[in-house]
C-alpha positions in Angstrom: 0.0 0.0 0.0 1.4 3.4 -0.9 2.4 5.7 1.9 2.9 9.4 1.8 4.1 11.7 4.6 4.6 15.4 4.8 4.6 18.4 7.2 2.6 21.6 7.3 4.6 24.3 8.9 2.4 26.6 11.0 5.1 28.8 12.5 8.8 28.5 13.7 7.9 26.1 16.6 4.7 24.4 15.4 4.0 21.9 12.7 1.5 19.2 11.6 3.0 15.9 10.6 0.8 13.8 8.2 1.1 10.2 7.2 -1.4 8.7 4.8 -1.7 5.1 3.6 -3.9 4.3 0.6 -5.1 1.3 -1.3 -6.5 1.9 -4.8 -6.9 5.6 -4.0 -8.8 5.1 -0.8 -7.4 6.2 2.6 -7.0 3.1 4.7 -5.0 4.5 7.5 -3.7 7.9 8.6 -1.9 9.7 11.4 -2.0 13.5 11.9 0.2 14.9 14.7 0.5 18.4 16.1 4.1 18.9 17.1 5.9 21.7 18.9 9.7 22.4 18.9 11.2 22.5 22.4 15.0 22.5 22.9 15.6 21.3 19.3 13.2 18.4 19.7 9.8 18.0 18.0 7.3 16.8 20.7 3.9 15.4 19.9 1.1 17.4 21.5 -2.0 15.7 20.1 -2.6 13.0 17.5 -5.5 11.9 15.3 -5.2 8.4 13.8 -7.0 5.3 12.7 -4.8 2.7 14.5 -7.7 0.9 16.2 -9.8 0.7 13.1 -11.7 4.0 13.7 -10.8 7.7 13.7 -9.8 9.0 17.2 -7.9 11.8 18.8 -5.3 11.3 21.5 -4.5 14.3 23.8 -1.1 13.9 25.4 0.3 15.3 28.6 3.8 16.7 29.3 4.8 13.2 30.4 4.1 12.1 26.8 1.4 9.8 28.1 -2.2 9.8 26.8 -4.5 11.9 28.9 -7.7 11.6 27.0 -9.0 9.9 23.8 -11.9 11.2 21.8 -13.5 8.6 19.5 -15.2 9.4 16.2 -16.8 6.0 15.2 -19.1 7.5 12.6 -16.5 9.5 10.6 -14.8 7.9 7.6 -11.1 8.1 7.1 -11.1 10.8 4.5 -13.4 13.1 6.5 -11.3 12.3 9.6 -8.1 13.3 7.9 -9.6 16.6 6.7 -11.1 17.2 10.2 -7.7 16.6 11.9 -5.8 19.0 9.6 -8.4 21.7 10.0 -8.6 21.3 13.8 -4.9 21.6 14.2 -4.6 24.6 11.9 -7.4 26.4 13.7 -6.6 25.4 17.3 -2.8 24.8 17.5 -2.2 27.7 19.8 -4.8 26.5 22.3 -3.5 22.9 22.1 0.1 24.0 22.5 -0.7 26.2 25.5 -2.7 23.3 27.1 0.2 20.9 26.6 2.9 23.3 27.9 0.8 24.1 31.0 -0.2 20.5 31.5 -4.0 21.3 31.3 -5.0 18.4 29.1 
């Protein structure tokens, strides 16, 4: 299955990492990560993915452990991918603040 990955740079310290796996042009799996740069390391703040067979969002704490998981059982992979990118573009400042202040 073909895989494609790329980054969307939001500013000097924030990016969205995207990995998409397709089969016959259909998205079968994806990962979308909001990452921030701290001390020359990219740290994952939040992540949408389809690892468990459905779209879900993991919200991480400063200890890099999952604090919460939001499940979107009724959203197909293509819609979930678009939702994830849009969410991170629009809300990255809030999510970064929440992560840095351990308010997840």
